[in-house]
C-alpha positions in Angstrom: -29.4 23.9 -33.9 -29.4 22.8 -30.2 -30.0 25.7 -27.8 -27.1 25.0 -25.5 -26.8 27.6 -22.8 -24.1 26.2 -20.5 -20.9 24.1 -20.5 -20.4 21.5 -17.8 -17.0 19.9 -16.8 -17.6 16.5 -15.1 -14.7 14.9 -13.3 -13.8 12.4 -10.6 -13.0 14.6 -7.7 -10.4 14.3 -4.9 -9.7 15.3 -1.3 -8.1 18.7 -0.5 -7.0 18.1 3.0 -6.0 15.2 5.4 -9.5 15.2 7.0 -11.1 14.6 3.6 -9.1 11.6 2.6 -11.0 8.8 4.2 -14.5 10.2 3.5 -13.5 10.6 -0.1 -12.2 7.0 -0.4 -15.3 5.7 1.3 -17.4 7.6 -1.3 -15.4 6.0 -4.1 -15.6 2.5 -2.8 -19.1 2.5 -1.2 -20.9 -0.8 -1.8 -17.8 -2.5 -3.4 -16.6 -4.5 -0.4 -13.2 -3.0 -0.3 -11.4 -4.0 3.0 -10.7 -1.2 5.4 -7.0 -2.1 5.3 -6.9 -1.5 1.6 -8.4 2.0 2.0 -5.9 2.7 4.7 -3.1 1.8 2.4 -4.4 4.0 -0.4 -4.9 6.8 2.2 -1.2 6.8 2.9 -0.5 7.8 -0.6 -2.5 11.0 0.0 -1.1 11.7 3.5 2.4 11.5 2.0 1.5 14.6 -0.1 -0.4 16.5 2.6 -3.7 14.8 2.0 -4.4 16.8 -1.2 -5.2 15.2 -4.5 -4.0 17.4 -7.5 -7.1 16.7 -9.5 -9.4 19.4 -8.2 -6.8 22.1 -8.8 -6.2 20.7 -12.2 -9.9 21.0 -13.0 -9.9 24.6 -11.8 -6.9 25.3 -14.0 -8.6 23.7 -16.9 -11.8 25.6 -16.4 -9.8 28.9 -16.4 -8.2 28.2 -19.7 -11.5 26.9 -21.2 -13.2 30.1 -20.2 -10.4 32.1 -21.9 -10.6 29.9 -25.1 -14.3 30.3 -25.2 -14.0 34.1 -25.0 -11.4 34.3 -27.7 -13.5 32.1 -29.9 -16.7 34.0 -29.3 -18.5 31.4 -27.2 -20.5 32.9 -24.4 -21.5 29.8 -22.5 -21.3 29.9 -18.7 -19.0 27.2 -17.3 -19.9 24.8 -14.5 -18.1 22.0 -12.8 -19.3 18.9 -10.9 -17.5 15.8 -9.6 -18.5 12.2 -9.1 -16.9 11.6 -5.7 -16.1 14.9 -4.0 -16.9 18.6 -3.8 -18.2 20.2 -5.9 -20.6 17.3 -6.2 -22.3 16.9 -9.5 -25.8 16.8 -7.8 -25.1 20.2 -6.3 -23.9 21.6 -9.5 -26.9 20.5 -11.5 -29.2 22.0 -8.9 -27.3 25.3 -9.2 -27.7 25.1 -13.0 -31.4 24.6 -12.7 -31.7 27.5 -10.2 -29.8 29.7 -12.7 -32.3 28.8 -15.4 -30.0 26.6 -17.5 -32.1 24.5 -19.9 -29.6 22.5 -21.9 -25.9 21.9 -21.3 -23.0 20.3 -23.1 -20.8 18.2 -20.9 -17.1 17.4 -21.2 -16.0 14.4 -19.1 -12.4 13.9 -18.2 -12.1 10.5 -19.8 -11.2 9.9 -23.5 -12.3 6.3 -23.8 -15.2 3.8 -23.9 -15.5 1.9 -20.6 -17.9 1.5 -17.8 -16.0 3.8 -15.4 -14.9 6.2 -18.1 -18.2 6.6 -20.0 -21.3 4.8 -18.8 -20.8 5.6 -15.1 -20.5 9.3 -15.9 -23.7 9.1 -18.0 -25.4 7.4 -15.0 -24.0 10.1 -12.7 -25.5 12.8 -14.9 -28.9 11.0 -14.9 -28.9 10.6 -11.2 -28.0 14.3 -10.7 -30.8 15.3 -13.0 -33.3 13.0 -11.2 -32.2 14.5 -7.8 -32.8 18.0 -9.1 -36.3 17.2 -10.3 -38.5 18.4 -13.2 -36.5 21.7 -13.6 -33.2 19.9 -14.3 -31.4 20.9 -17.5 -30.9 18.4 -20.3 -27.2 17.5 -20.4 -25.5 16.0 -23.5 -22.1 14.4 -23.1 -19.4 15.2 -25.7 -18.2 12.2 -27.7 -15.1 10.3 -26.7 -11.9 11.9 -28.0 -9.2 9.2 -27.8 -8.1 9.8 -31.4 -8.7 13.5 -31.7 -5.5 15.5 -32.7 -6.1 17.7 -29.7 -5.5 14.6 -27.5 -2.9 12.9 -29.6 -0.6 15.8 -30.4 0.0 17.0 -26.8 1.0 13.4 -25.9 3.4 13.2 -28.9 5.0 16.5 -27.8 5.4 15.4 -24.2 6.8 12.1 -25.3 9.4 13.8 -27.4 10.2 16.1 -24.4 10.6 13.0 -22.1 12.9 11.3 -24.6 15.0 14.4 -24.6 15.7 14.0 -20.9 17.3 10.6 -21.3 21.0 10.2 -21.9 21.7 11.0 -25.6 23.1 7.6 -26.3 19.9 5.9 -25.2 17.2 8.1 -26.8 16.9 6.3 -30.1 16.5 2.9 -28.5 14.2 3.9 -25.7 11.0 1.7 -25.5 7.7 3.5 -25.1 5.4 2.0 -22.5 1.8 3.3 -22.7 -0.2 2.9 -19.5 -3.9 3.1 -18.7 -6.0 2.2 -15.7 -6.5 -1.6 -15.5 -10.2 -2.7 -15.2 -11.8 -6.1 -14.8 -11.5 -8.1 -18.0 -15.3 -8.6 -18.0 -15.7 -4.8 -17.9 -13.2 -4.3 -20.7 -15.3 -6.7 -22.8 -18.5 -4.7 -22.1 -17.5 -1.5 -23.9 -20.1 -1.8 -26.6 -22.7 -4.0 -28.2 -22.0 -6.9 -30.5 -19.0 -6.2 -32.8 -17.7 -3.2 -30.9 -17.1 -5.0 -27.6 -13.7 -4.5 -26.2 -13.5 -0.9 -27.3 -11.5 0.2 -24.3 -8.4 -1.9 -25.2 -8.9 -1.2 -29.0 -9.1 2.6 -28.4 -6.1 2.6 -26.1 -4.1 0.6 -28.7 -5.1 3.0 -31.5 -4.2 6.1 -29.4 -0.8 4.6 -28.6 -0.2 3.8 -32.3 -1.1 7.4 -33.3 1.1 8.9 -30.6 4.1 6.7 -31.6 3.6 7.6 -35.3 3.8 11.3 -34.4 6.8 11.1 -32.1 9.0 10.8 -35.1 12.7 10.1 -35.1 13.9 6.5 -34.9 11.3 3.7 -35.4 9.9 3.1 -31.9 8.9 -0.2 -30.3 6.1 0.2 -27.8 3.9 -1.7 -25.4 0.5 -1.1 -23.9 0.5 -1.8 -20.2 -1.9 -1.3 -17.3 -1.6 0.2 -13.8 -3.5 0.8 -10.6 -5.2 -2.6 -10.3 -7.2 -2.8 -7.1 -9.4 -5.9 -7.4 -9.0 -9.3 -5.7 -6.5 -11.8 -7.1 -9.4 -14.1 -8.0 -10.8 -11.6 -10.5 -9.1 -11.3 -13.9 -8.1 -7.8 -14.7 -6.4 -6.3 -17.8 -2.7 -7.1 -18.0 0.2 -6.8 -18.3 1.0 -4.6 -15.3 3.5 -1.8 -16.0 5.9 -3.2 -13.4 5.9 -6.6 -15.1 6.5 -4.9 -18.5 9.5 -3.0 -17.1 10.9 -6.3 -15.8 10.4 -8.0 -19.1 12.0 -5.2 -21.0 15.1 -5.1 -18.7 15.4 -8.9 -19.1 15.3 -8.5 -22.9 18.2 -6.0 -22.8 16.4 -2.7 -22.9 18.3 0.2 -21.5 15.7 3.0 -21.4 12.0 3.5 -21.2 9.5 6.4 -21.6 6.2 5.8 -19.8 3.3 7.5 -21.5 0.1 7.7 -19.3 -2.2 7.6 -22.4 -5.2 6.6 -20.3 -5.3 9.8 -18.4 -5.9 13.5 -19.2 -4.1 15.0 -16.2 -1.2 14.3 -13.8 -3.4 13.2 -10.9 -2.5 10.8 -8.1 -2.5 7.7 -10.1 0.1 9.2 -12.4 2.2 10.9 -9.8 2.2 7.9 -7.3 1.8 4.8 -9.5 4.2 6.1 -12.2 6.4 8.8 -10.9 7.1 6.9 -7.7 6.4 3.2 -8.0 7.2 2.7 -11.7 10.2 4.9 -11.5 11.5 3.0 -8.5 11.0 -0.3 -10.3 12.8 1.0 -13.4 15.7 2.2 -11.2 16.0 -1.2 -9.5 16.2 -2.8 -12.9 18.9 -0.4 -14.2 16.5 1.2 -16.8 16.8 4.9 -17.6 13.3 6.2 -17.0 11.3 9.2 -18.1 7.6 9.9 -18.0 5.6 11.9 -20.5 3.2 14.5 -19.3 -0.6 14.2 -19.8 -2.4 16.9 -21.8 -3.6 18.8 -18.8 -4.0 22.4 -19.9 -2.0 22.1 -23.1 -3.4 24.8 -25.6 -4.1 22.1 -28.2 -6.1 20.1 -25.7 -8.1 23.1 -24.6 -8.8 24.1 -28.2 -10.0 20.5 -28.8 -12.6 21.0 -26.1 -13.8 24.2 -27.8 -13.9 22.4 -31.1 -16.0 19.6 -29.7 -18.4 22.1 -28.1 -18.7 23.8 -31.5 -19.4 20.5 -33.1 -22.3 20.0 -30.8 -23.5 23.5 -31.3 -23.5 23.0 -35.0 -25.5 19.8 -35.0 -26.5 17.4 -32.3 -25.7 14.4 -34.5 -22.6 15.9 -36.1 -20.1 13.7 -37.9 -16.6 12.9 -36.8 -15.3 16.4 -37.5 -11.6 16.7 -36.8 -11.3 13.2 -35.4 -8.5 11.0 -36.6 -10.8 8.3 -38.0 -9.6 4.8 -37.0 -10.1 1.5 -38.8 -12.7 -1.0 -37.6 -15.5 1.4 -36.8 -13.8 2.9 -33.7 -14.8 6.4 -34.9 -18.5 5.8 -34.3 -20.2 7.5 -31.4 -21.3 5.5 -28.5 -24.7 3.7 -28.7 -27.5 4.8 -26.4 -26.7 1.8 -24.1 -23.0 1.9 -24.4 -20.5 0.5 -21.9 -23.0 -1.3 -19.7 -21.4 -3.6 -17.1 -23.2 -5.9 -14.7 -20.6 -6.4 -11.9 -20.3 -9.9 -10.5 -17.4 -9.0 -8.3 -15.7 -5.9 -6.9 -15.6 -3.0 -9.3 -12.4 -1.0 -9.7 -11.4 1.3 -6.9 -7.9 2.2 -8.0 -9.3 5.4 -9.3 -9.6 6.4 -5.7 -6.1 7.7 -6.1 -7.3 10.4 -8.6 
C-alpha cells in the first residue's frame, strides 16, 4: 500500500483584487505572444466584477468540504492547495509540504479530461515544483481523470434537470441541451494520447455529454457539444463549433429553448460566468431562445464524495482498476500513459483559461 501522507488540490488560480488582474494575466500568457490589447480586453471582464475571480474562493470552499468528508470517512490526510498561475503558487505549497515532512502526496487536479492544458501541463507543473523544492520534495501522484465517474456525471444531470425546470413549462420537453467545454487548438486536441487513443479530449467530452443526457430523464433529448472561450489567432484551427454559432443554428432550425451545460468545467469560474451567463445568454436572448444554464459540480456532496473515493482508490493500490468509474467503450476508461497529452506547440497556446 502506498504510504500517502497528504492530499494536494492543484488548480488554475485567479486574481483577488483589481491590482492583481494584469499580473495574473501576464503569468497565464507569458511566452505565448498574446497582444497587450487582448490582455486588456480580458482584464475588463475581471474589472466588471471588482477584479476578483471566483475560482480561488471556490477552491477554499472545496477544501473545506473535502476536509469534512475526509474526517467523516476516517481519512486523516492533511490537505494542501497550490495553483498554477496565482497565489497560493504550487511551488510555494510543495516547499511547505517538504518543510512539514510530507513524503508522498495524492493530488487532485480541477480538470476531468485528457488534454495538454487539463492534464499534461499540470503534471509538468508538479514536476517543476518538485524540482524547485529540491531533494526533499515529496513524491506527488495525480489522481486519474474522472470525466465518466458517477460523482461527476450525477451532479451535472441534477443541475441540468434544475435548469430545465426554470424554463417555461411549455418549452421544457423540447429544450435542446448544449454542452460546452474550453476550445483548444485542433492540433492539441489530437495530441491527447499515443496512437489509437489520440483525440481523447473530444471523445471524453462526448461520452460525458452522452452520460449526462441519459441520466437527465424525461423526454428524449437532442444535444450538441460546442466550445467556448477561444483565444488563438484566426489562422490557427481550434475546436468548433463555437457555442454562439450553435445557438444561432438552433434558432434558425426552429428551436425555442436551450439549456447550456458547461461539462468541461468543475466550478462556476469566470469562463462560465462571463462567457456563458453573460455572452451566451445575451446571444440566446437576441435570437429569441429561452435560455438556462446548468450549474457545475462545485461543492456538490456527490462530487466531494467522488474525490474521497478516488483518494481511497489510490490508498488501496497505486495501480488500482477503474473502481466506480462508468466504463466507456473504445478504451476510454484506461488511465493515462506515462507520456500522455504531450503537445509541441507550433503556434500560440490557449490563453482563454486566463478568465478562470
